[in-house]
RODO-2510 file (C-alpha; in nm, 4 decimals, decimal comma):
residues 211
     n   res          X          Y          Z
     1     m     0,0292    -2,6879    -1,1350
     2     r    -0,2493    -2,7854    -1,3702
     3     r    -0,4692    -2,5027    -1,4954
     4     s    -0,7649    -2,6031    -1,2793
     5     r    -0,5466    -2,6057    -0,9673
     6     l    -0,4073    -2,2621    -1,0488
     7     e    -0,7576    -2,1293    -1,1033
     8     t    -0,8729    -2,2741    -0,7706
     9     r    -0,5775    -2,1194    -0,5894
    10     r    -0,6424    -1,7798    -0,7481
    11     r    -1,0130    -1,8011    -0,6591
    12     i    -0,9235    -1,8712    -0,2973
    13     l    -0,6776    -1,5803    -0,2894
    14     d    -0,9312    -1,3394    -0,4389
    15     a    -1,2019    -1,4524    -0,1968
    16     a    -0,9670    -1,4354     0,1016
    17     y    -0,8358    -1,0879     0,0302
    18     g    -1,1846    -0,9556    -0,0377
    19     l    -1,3007    -1,0799     0,3021
    20     f    -0,9846    -0,9699     0,4810
    21     w    -1,0126    -0,6195     0,3356
    22     r    -1,3804    -0,5787     0,4270
    23     q    -1,3977    -0,7563     0,7619
    24     g    -1,0439    -0,7577     0,8963
    25     f    -0,7608    -1,0070     0,8801
    26     v    -0,8161    -1,1400     1,2307
    27     r    -1,1974    -1,1636     1,2259
    28     v    -1,2332    -1,3712     0,9079
    29     a    -1,2404    -1,7487     0,9605
    30     m    -1,1216    -2,0181     0,7203
    31     d    -1,4828    -2,1405     0,7002
    32     d    -1,5857    -1,7997     0,5649
    33     i    -1,3152    -1,8115     0,2992
    34     a    -1,4074    -2,1643     0,1905
    35     i    -1,7708    -2,0619     0,1474
    36     r    -1,6799    -1,7444    -0,0409
    37     a    -1,4417    -1,9318    -0,2731
    38     n    -1,6895    -2,2180    -0,3164
    39     v    -1,4396    -2,4844    -0,2105
    40     t    -1,4283    -2,7407     0,0675
    41     k    -1,2096    -2,6817     0,3706
    42     r    -1,0053    -2,9813     0,2643
    43     t    -0,9314    -2,8112    -0,0679
    44     l    -0,8543    -2,4875     0,1122
    45     y    -0,5981    -2,6534     0,3387
    46     h    -0,4561    -2,8434     0,0431
    47     h    -0,3501    -2,5094    -0,1065
    48     f    -0,2674    -2,3244     0,2163
    49     s    -0,1356    -2,4930     0,5277
    50     s    -0,2791    -2,2379     0,7716
    51     k    -0,4634    -1,9089     0,7977
    52     d    -0,1304    -1,7321     0,8485
    53     d    -0,0035    -1,8842     0,5242
    54     l    -0,3193    -1,7708     0,3469
    55     i    -0,2950    -1,4135     0,4806
    56     k     0,0662    -1,3929     0,3641
    57     s    -0,0166    -1,5344     0,0208
    58     a    -0,3240    -1,3131    -0,0241
    59     l    -0,1199    -1,0040     0,0574
    60     a     0,1575    -1,1070    -0,1815
    61     h    -0,1018    -1,1666    -0,4534
    62     s    -0,2570    -0,8244    -0,3900
    63     s     0,0857    -0,6588    -0,3832
    64     e     0,1721    -0,7904    -0,7285
    65     f    -0,1523    -0,6509    -0,8669
    66     a    -0,1170    -0,3132    -0,6911
    67     l     0,2446    -0,2641    -0,7965
    68     s     0,1595    -0,3566    -1,1544
    69     r    -0,1059    -0,0842    -1,1562
    70     l     0,1356     0,1680    -1,0086
    71     r     0,3921     0,0991    -1,2801
    72     q     0,1254     0,1694    -1,5404
    73     f     0,0476     0,5050    -1,3780
    74     k     0,0764     0,7728    -1,6456
    75     r     0,3668     1,0036    -1,5719
    76     s     0,2699     1,3679    -1,6039
    77     s     0,4786     1,6373    -1,7666
    78     g     0,5645     1,7975    -1,4327
    79     i     0,5979     1,6967    -1,0704
    80     e     0,3014     1,9048    -0,9547
    81     d     0,0729     1,7418    -1,2113
    82     f     0,1960     1,4016    -1,0963
    83     i     0,1249     1,4839    -0,7320
    84     d    -0,2266     1,6052    -0,8172
    85     s    -0,2942     1,2861    -1,0160
    86     y    -0,1444     1,0616    -0,7477
    87     f    -0,3483     1,2022    -0,4605
    88     g    -0,6509     1,2358    -0,6884
    89     e    -0,6375     0,8599    -0,7447
    90     l    -0,6115     0,8116    -0,3696
    91     s    -0,9217     1,0254    -0,3175
    92     d    -1,1142     0,8366    -0,5870
    93     w    -1,0177     0,5060    -0,4260
    94     a    -1,1464     0,6258    -0,0891
    95     a    -1,4805     0,7135    -0,2530
    96     k    -1,5559     0,3486    -0,3284
    97     p    -1,8413     0,1913    -0,1314
    98     k    -1,7292     0,0274     0,1933
    99     w    -1,3734     0,1554     0,1519
   100     s    -1,1800     0,0593     0,4624
   101     g    -0,8316     0,1950     0,4118
   102     g    -0,5085     0,0400     0,2906
   103     g    -0,4894    -0,3329     0,3477
   104     f    -0,1118    -0,3434     0,3921
   105     t    -0,1194    -0,0867     0,6706
   106     r    -0,4235    -0,2468     0,8311
   107     v    -0,2703    -0,5925     0,8504
   108     v     0,0339    -0,4589     1,0371
   109     v    -0,1947    -0,2765     1,2817
   110     e    -0,4059    -0,5883     1,3355
   111     l    -0,0943    -0,8010     1,3855
   112     a     0,0965    -0,5381     1,5840
   113     d     0,1736    -0,7834     1,8646
   114     l     0,3030    -1,0496     1,6240
   115     r     0,6232    -0,8946     1,4949
   116     g     0,7432    -1,2118     1,3266
   117     h     0,4200    -1,2796     1,1352
   118     p     0,5007    -1,3499     0,7667
   119     a     0,2240    -1,1156     0,6502
   120     r     0,4010    -0,8226     0,8125
   121     a     0,7103    -0,8937     0,6050
   122     v     0,4988    -0,8879     0,2878
   123     a     0,3386    -0,5579     0,3917
   124     r     0,6781    -0,4079     0,4720
   125     q     0,8207    -0,5092     0,1351
   126     h     0,5172    -0,3686    -0,0437
   127     k     0,5697    -0,0300     0,1212
   128     v     0,9382    -0,0414     0,0263
   129     e     0,8440    -0,1048    -0,3384
   130     v     0,5930     0,1817    -0,3385
   131     e     0,8554     0,4155    -0,1943
   132     r     1,1035     0,3005    -0,4573
   133     w     0,8490     0,3684    -0,7314
   134     l     0,7873     0,7156    -0,5928
   135     t     1,1612     0,7824    -0,5830
   136     d     1,2039     0,6775    -0,9463
   137     t     0,9046     0,8864    -1,0549
   138     i     1,0216     1,1962    -0,8702
   139     a     1,3764     1,1556    -1,0016
   140     a     1,2443     1,1192    -1,3577
   141     a     1,0694     1,4551    -1,3143
   142     g     1,4068     1,6151    -1,2458
   143     v     1,3436     1,6875    -0,8782
   144     p     1,6560     1,6710    -0,6585
   145     s     1,6691     1,4658    -0,3382
   146     a     1,4129     1,2241    -0,4830
   147     a     1,4508     0,9638    -0,2059
   148     r     1,3903     1,2228     0,0657
   149     h     1,0811     1,3582    -0,1104
   150     a     0,9495     1,0066    -0,1739
   151     r     0,9672     0,9313     0,1968
   152     q     0,7835     1,2542     0,2775
   153     i     0,5105     1,1695     0,0256
   154     m     0,4829     0,8217     0,1775
   155     l     0,4162     0,9851     0,5147
   156     l     0,1533     1,2122     0,3593
   157     t    -0,0062     0,9161     0,1820
   158     e    -0,0350     0,7065     0,4966
   159     g    -0,1617     1,0017     0,6974
   160     a    -0,4221     1,0909     0,4355
   161     m    -0,5498     0,7320     0,4186
   162     i    -0,5829     0,7028     0,7953
   163     l    -0,7567     1,0392     0,8373
   164     m    -0,9932     0,9742     0,5450
   165     l    -1,0855     0,6459     0,7106
   166     i    -1,1371     0,8094     1,0517
   167     h    -1,3332     1,1138     0,9349
   168     g    -1,4843     0,9924     0,6078
   169     d    -1,3522     1,3142     0,4539
   170     r    -1,1657     1,2834     0,1248
   171     s    -1,0389     1,6423     0,1417
   172     y    -0,7434     1,5045     0,3385
   173     a    -0,6076     1,3707     0,0079
   174     q    -0,6238     1,7200    -0,1403
   175     a    -0,4529     1,8645     0,1686
   176     a    -0,1788     1,6031     0,1339
   177     a    -0,1299     1,7012    -0,2321
   178     v    -0,0896     2,0680    -0,1360
   179     a     0,1689     1,9733     0,1290
   180     a     0,3564     1,7468    -0,1133
   181     k     0,3794     2,0191    -0,3773
   182     a     0,5147     2,2602    -0,1181
   183     l     0,7803     2,0071    -0,0211
   184     v     0,9094     1,9560    -0,3733
   185     s     0,8886     2,3152    -0,4920
   186     r     1,2112     2,5121    -0,5229
   187     r     1,0667     2,8015    -0,3289
   188     a     0,9779     2,5765    -0,0345
   189     t     1,3291     2,4306    -0,0486
   190     a     1,4803     2,7776    -0,0414
   191     r     1,2662     2,8864     0,2526
   192     g     1,3536     2,5718     0,4418
   193     a     1,7252     2,5887     0,3695
   194     g     1,7976     2,6788     0,7307
   195     i     1,5958     2,3878     0,8654
   196     r     1,7939     2,0755     0,9269
   197     s     1,6285     1,7793     0,7563
   198     a     1,6564     1,4209     0,8703
   199     a     1,8894     1,2364     0,6366
   200     v     1,7630     0,9358     0,4451
   201     p     2,0073     0,6434     0,4762
   202     s     2,1783     0,5463     0,1525
   203     n     2,0430     0,1925     0,1861
   204     w     1,6871     0,3078     0,2642
   205     h     1,5390     0,0774    -0,0005
   206     v     1,6587    -0,2436     0,1630
   207     r     1,6219    -0,1527     0,5282
   208     s     1,3142    -0,2519     0,7233
   209     c     1,0505     0,0218     0,7251
   210     r     0,8190     0,0192     1,0249
   211     q     0,5050     0,0741     0,8142
***
């Protein structure tokens, strides 16, 4: 693509995701996106064949940006410091004006009755990549059973985001951090030795996650 065409496409994607995130993926119309991106509807449909195509592409664009930021996340000297920083960032994100939760989770909820929607596949893959990043980070900190702990922290992350959105109370991120540190601590592992944990499949990173 020529530079101007790439710039137009990126402007549409940025405008679309901004509207989707604030107003909802279902509620936003293509007319709204065209106005926000300052393009004609003909130009909009030249780049994206349908609203479904645009939702999928906007999510993929956002996923690339979000995962790039995650990979730049400064690794702390210890796992507890990492957990505090990780959930601290989540709390800071929720403090932004008009914060409305995680877009990848929201799109699956909004499209819950459309299991084959391409945007759901993008959201699912994004969650898989985040879980993989958590596993690598936890393993690098020398914590055993990294994949199992990563999945537990994913559950705490999703729960904290949803409850912060419902209650408008960012202390849920702090509560999630406390729970995560208990899960990865040796003492908590020793106390829970008699509790049978659900096994994480060896191919967890390529299986579909219902998130």
